[in-house]
C-alpha positions in Angstrom: 79.1 107.2 100.7 80.5 108.3 104.0 78.1 108.7 106.8 78.2 111.4 109.5 75.5 110.1 111.9 75.4 106.8 113.7 71.7 106.4 114.2 69.2 103.8 113.1 70.4 101.8 110.1 73.7 103.5 110.1 74.4 102.3 113.6 73.5 98.8 112.6 75.9 99.0 109.6 78.7 100.4 111.7 78.2 97.6 114.3 78.2 95.1 111.5 81.5 96.4 110.1 83.2 96.8 113.5 82.0 93.3 114.7 83.3 91.8 111.4 86.7 93.4 111.8 87.1 92.4 115.4 85.9 88.8 114.9 88.0 88.1 111.8 91.2 89.9 112.8 91.2 88.9 116.4 90.9 85.2 115.3 93.5 86.0 112.6 95.9 87.3 115.2 95.4 84.3 117.6 96.1 81.9 114.7 99.1 83.9 113.4 101.1 83.7 116.6 101.2 79.8 116.9 101.4 79.4 113.1 104.7 81.4 113.0 106.2 81.0 116.4 105.2 77.6 117.7 107.7 74.7 117.7 105.6 71.9 116.1 105.8 68.6 117.9 106.5 66.1 115.1 109.0 68.1 113.1 110.5 69.9 116.2 110.7 73.1 114.1 108.9 76.4 113.6 106.9 76.9 110.4 109.1 79.7 108.9 107.7 80.0 105.4 106.5 83.7 105.1 106.5 83.5 101.3 104.1 80.5 101.3 101.9 82.1 104.0 101.6 85.3 102.0 100.9 83.4 98.8 98.0 81.4 100.4 96.5 84.4 102.0 96.7 86.5 98.8 95.2 83.6 96.7 92.2 83.4 99.1 91.8 87.2 99.2 91.9 87.4 95.4 89.0 85.0 95.1 87.1 86.7 97.9 87.9 90.1 96.3 86.5 89.0 92.9 83.3 87.8 94.6 83.1 91.1 96.5 83.4 93.0 93.2 80.6 91.0 91.6 78.4 91.4 94.6 78.8 95.2 94.4 78.0 95.1 90.7 80.6 97.6 89.8 80.6 98.8 86.2 84.4 99.0 86.3 85.6 95.5 85.5 88.7 93.7 86.7 90.3 93.5 83.3 89.9 97.2 82.6 91.1 98.1 86.1 94.3 96.1 85.6 94.8 97.7 82.2 94.3 101.3 83.4 96.3 101.1 86.6 98.7 98.1 86.1 101.8 100.1 86.9 100.5 101.7 90.1 98.9 98.5 91.3 102.0 96.5 90.5 104.2 98.9 92.5 101.9 99.1 95.5 101.5 95.3 95.5 105.3 94.8 95.2 105.9 96.9 98.3 103.2 95.0 100.2 104.6 91.7 99.0 108.1 92.7 100.3 106.8 94.3 103.5 104.9 91.2 104.8 107.8 88.7 104.7 110.2 91.2 106.3 107.7 91.6 109.2 107.3 87.8 109.4 111.0 87.2 109.4 111.4 89.7 112.2 109.5 87.2 114.5 112.7 85.1 114.5 114.3 87.9 116.5 111.6 89.8 118.3 108.7 88.6 120.4 105.1 88.8 119.2 104.0 91.7 121.4 106.9 93.8 120.1 105.9 92.9 116.6 102.3 93.9 117.2 103.2 97.1 118.8 105.5 98.1 116.0 102.9 97.3 113.3 100.5 99.5 115.2 102.7 102.5 114.5 102.2 102.8 110.7 101.5 106.5 111.1 105.2 107.1 111.8 106.6 105.9 108.4 103.6 107.5 106.6 104.6 110.9 108.1 108.3 110.3 107.3 107.5 109.4 103.6 105.3 112.5 103.2 107.9 114.7 104.9 111.1 113.4 103.2 109.9 112.3 99.8 106.8 114.3 99.0 107.9 117.3 101.0 104.5 117.6 102.6 104.1 120.1 105.5 103.4 118.1 108.7 101.1 119.8 111.3 102.5 120.3 114.8 99.9 118.0 116.3 101.0 115.1 114.1 104.6 115.6 115.0 103.6 115.5 118.7 101.7 112.3 118.2 104.7 110.8 116.4 107.0 111.7 119.3 104.6 110.2 121.8 104.3 107.0 119.9 108.0 106.7 119.4 108.5 107.3 123.2 105.9 104.5 123.9 107.7 102.0 121.6 111.0 102.8 123.2 109.6 102.5 126.7 108.1 99.1 125.9 111.4 97.8 124.3 113.6 99.0 127.2 111.1 97.7 129.7 111.6 94.2 128.4 115.4 94.3 128.3 116.2 94.1 132.0 115.5 90.5 133.0 111.8 90.6 132.2 111.9 89.3 128.7 108.7 88.3 127.0 108.3 84.7 126.2 108.8 84.0 122.5 112.3 85.2 122.1 114.5 88.3 122.9 114.6 91.4 120.8 117.6 92.2 118.6 118.8 94.9 116.3 118.3 92.6 113.3 114.6 92.1 114.2 114.1 95.9 114.7 115.9 96.5 111.4 113.5 94.2 109.6 110.5 95.8 111.3 111.7 99.4 110.4 112.2 98.4 106.8 108.7 96.8 106.7 107.1 99.9 108.2 108.9 102.1 105.7 107.5 100.1 102.9 104.0 100.3 104.5 104.4 104.1 104.5 105.4 104.1 100.8 102.5 101.9 100.1 100.0 104.2 101.7 101.5 107.3 100.0 101.5 105.7 96.5 98.0 104.5 97.0 96.8 108.0 97.9 98.4 109.3 94.7 96.7 106.6 92.6 93.3 107.4 94.1 93.9 111.1 93.4 94.5 110.3 89.7 91.4 108.1 89.7 89.3 111.0 90.9 90.6 113.1 88.0 90.1 110.2 85.5 86.4 109.9 86.6 85.8 113.4 85.2 86.4 112.2 81.6 85.4 108.5 81.9 82.2 107.3 83.6 82.0 104.2 85.7 85.7 104.2 86.5 85.6 104.7 90.3 88.0 102.5 92.2 86.3 100.9 95.2 87.7 98.9 98.1 86.6 95.7 96.3 88.8 96.7 93.3 91.8 97.3 95.5 91.3 94.1 97.4 91.1 92.0 94.2 93.9 93.8 92.2 96.5 94.1 94.9 96.1 90.5 96.0 96.2 89.4 92.4 99.7 90.9 91.9 100.8 89.5 95.3 99.9 86.0 94.1 102.1 86.6 91.0 105.0 88.0 92.9 105.0 85.3 95.6 104.7 82.5 93.1 107.7 83.8 91.1 109.7 84.3 94.2 109.0 80.8 95.6 109.4 79.0 92.2 112.5 80.9 91.0 114.4 82.4 93.9 113.5 80.4 97.0 112.3 76.9 96.0 114.0 75.6 99.2 111.2 77.3 101.2 108.6 75.3 99.4 110.5 72.1 100.0 111.0 72.8 103.7 107.3 73.8 104.1 106.2 70.6 102.4 108.3 68.6 104.9 106.8 70.4 107.9 103.2 70.1 106.5 103.7 66.4 106.0 105.1 65.9 109.5 102.6 68.2 111.2 99.3 68.3 109.1 97.8 70.5 111.8 99.8 73.4 110.4 97.6 73.3 107.3 94.5 73.9 109.4 96.1 77.0 111.0 97.3 78.2 107.6 93.9 78.0 105.9 92.1 79.5 108.9 94.6 82.4 108.9 94.1 83.0 105.1 90.3 82.9 105.4 90.1 85.2 108.4 92.4 87.7 106.6 90.3 87.7 103.5 87.1 88.2 105.3 88.6 90.9 107.5 89.7 92.8 104.4 86.1 92.8 103.1 84.9 94.3 106.4 87.7 96.9 106.4 86.8 98.1 102.9 83.1 98.1 103.7 83.7 100.3 106.8 86.1 102.5 104.9 83.5 103.2 102.1 80.6 103.7 104.5 82.2 105.8 107.2 85.7 106.9 106.1 89.2 106.4 107.4 88.7 108.2 110.7 86.2 105.6 112.0 88.2 102.8 110.5 91.4 104.0 112.3 89.6 104.0 115.7 88.3 100.5 115.1 91.6 99.1 113.9 93.6 100.7 116.7 91.3 99.2 119.4 91.5 95.9 117.5 95.3 95.8 117.7 95.2 96.7 121.4 92.7 93.8 122.1 94.9 91.5 120.0 97.9 92.3 122.3 95.8 91.8 125.4 94.5 88.5 124.1 98.1 87.4 123.3 99.1 88.2 126.9 96.1 86.3 128.3 95.9 83.3 126.0 99.6 82.6 125.6 100.7 83.6 129.1 102.9 86.5 128.2 104.7 88.3 131.1 104.6 92.1 130.8 106.4 94.4 133.2 104.9 97.6 134.6 107.2 99.7 132.4 106.1 97.8 129.3 102.4 98.4 130.2 103.2 102.1 130.4 104.7 101.8 126.9 101.7 100.1 125.5 99.3 102.6 127.0 101.5 105.5 125.7 101.4 104.2 122.1 97.7 103.5 121.9 96.9 106.7 123.8 98.8 108.7 121.2 97.2 107.0 118.3 93.7 107.2 119.8 94.2 110.9 120.6 95.2 111.5 116.9 92.1 109.7 115.6 89.8 111.6 118.0 91.4 115.0 117.0 90.8 114.2 113.4 87.2 113.3 114.0 86.5 116.5 115.9 88.0 118.6 113.1 85.9 116.7 110.6 82.7 117.3 112.6 83.5 121.1 112.8 84.0 121.3 109.0 80.7 119.5 108.4 78.7 121.9 110.7 
C-alpha cells in the first residue's frame, strides 16, 4: 500500500528504505568501478567479463528474491507465476540480460562518470519508446525535461573533450553507441513491464491471490537472467569463462569484489522494491536520482577524478532536470489526493 504521509512509523519505514538503498548501492557503485576498470597487478589486465558478472549477480539476487517472497508470505507461488507470465518475464529478462553487458562493455571506451551520467537518463529512452512504438502522447513538461537532460549530457561530454579528459579512458563513438543501445533496451524493459502489470491487474479480477509484487519480479527476472547468461557463457562465449578463470587465479582479490558487488546489488533490489510498494515510484525516483548523484561525487572524491567547470555544469543540469520532473509529479499527485 502506498503511503501519502511521512509521519511516525511511515517516516521510520521511509528512512529504512532510503538508507538501505543508499548504503547498498553506494557500496555497489564503489565496488563496480575498480572491479570493471582497474588493471589488476598480477595479471596486468582488466576484469572484462560482463557475462560472468551478470550471472553471479543474478544468481545471488534469485536466491535473495526467493527468500524475500517467502518472507512476504505471498499466496502467489513462484511456479504459478512462471507458468502464467513466462513469455512476458522471459522477454523482459532477455532485454535486461542484453542491456547490462552492453553497458559494461561501454566502459572499455567511456569513463565511469560518463557511464553513470548516461545510466541516470533512463527517462529519455522510456519517453522515446512510448512515443515511437506505443504512440503515447507525451506532455510538454516531459519533453522539456528530456531536452534539458540531453543538453546536460551533451555539455558534460563536450566539456571533457578539450584536454580535460577524465581519468579512466577517453570517450568514443563506439562507447556512446553501446550506451545508447543499452538505454533503449532499458526503455523497452520498462514499457513491457508496465504492460505486464496492467494485464496482471485485469487478471486479479477473475483470479484471487495473483498479485505480482516486487518480490515476484525480483525472483522471476533474475531467474531468467541466470538461464540466459549460463547459456551464453557455455555455448556462445566460453572463452570469457576461461579468461575470467585465469584472472581470478592470478588475482584472487577480484573474487572478493565480485561477491561483494553481487550481494550489494541483491540487497539493494530488496530495498528498492520495498520502497516502491510502500511509497510508489515518485518517492523511489527521488531517492535513486540523489543516490546516483552521490555515487558520481564519491567516484570523483575516492578515485581522484578530474572534472572541469563545464562538466560540473552538465552534471548539475542533468540531475536538476530529473529532480524537477520528480518534484512536479509529486505535486500533481498531492493535488489529486486532496
